[in-house]
N, C-alpha and C positions, 0 to 999 in steps of 0.2 A: 561815517560808517555807511556804506551804500547798501541798500536793499533793492534789487532790481529783478523781481520775478518776471519770468518769460513763459509764454504759452499759457496753458490752463492752470488756473489757481482753484483747484477743486479738491475734493476729499482725498483723492489719490496722490496728489502732488503738493499739498499744502505743508507737509512736514519740512521740506527744505526751507521755505520762507520763514516758517515758524522758528527753526533753528538759527537762522540769521537774525531774526529779530530778538530772540533771547540773548544771543551773544552780544548784540548791540545794546540791549537794555542793561546787561550785566556790566558792560564797559562804561556805561554812563556818557558815552560819546554822542556827539550830534549825529543824527540819523537823516540820511538822504533817501527818500522812497521815490522810486521811478516805476510807474504803473503802466506806461504806454505800451510795453510789449506783452501785456496780459491779453490773451485772446478769447479766454472763458472764464467765468467765475461762477461757483455755486455758493449755497448758503454757508459751507464751511469756509470758503475763501473770504466771504464778506464778514463772518463772524471773526476770523483770525485778524483781519484788518482792522475791524472795530476795536477788538481787545487790544491790539497793539497800540492803536491811537490813544486809547484810554490810559494804558500803562505809561506811554510817553508823558502824556499830560500829568498823570498822577506823581511822576517822579520829577517834574519840571524840567525835562530834557528838551533840547532844541531839535525840531525836525524841519525838514525842507522837502517839499514834493517837487520833483523835477518832471517836466513833460505834463501831457494831458491825461486826465482820468478817462480810461477807455470807456466806449459805449456799453460794452458787455457788463461792466461794473455798474454803470448806471441803471441799465436794464434789469439786472438782478436785484438791485436794491429796490427799485420800483415794484417789481413783482413781489418782493418779500414785504413790501410795506415799510421798508426802512425810511425813516424821516430824514436822516442825515448821512451823506456818504462819508466813509473814513478816508482821511487824508485828502479831501476834495477842495477844501478852502485854503486860504493863506496859511502859513505856519502859525501854530498856536501854542499858547501856554508857556513855552520855553524860549521862544525866539522868533525871529521873523524870517521871511523867504531867503535871506542872505545868510542865515545861521548865526545872526548876532543875538546875544542874550538881551533880554528886555530889562 
């Protein structure tokens, strides 16, 4: 289930990604998140990504991040004092980068 936000991931535009993520979580399908096309992130976008990652982990679902974590996400997280970037590491809790179950 691909989630590929593009452009700004901010309070005015986060609803579209939220709907995609809710649908993916409801389906229980593996989730591919691609963040490389995100050009701006505010605290709302950061909170949405963090909540989505936690929900994926809590359900034991598989997630795979494709592409790089954009600098704007790293910068917003640092400015907000976030200790860990959402979806920044290798796939966790439900599978590996290739979408294989653990």
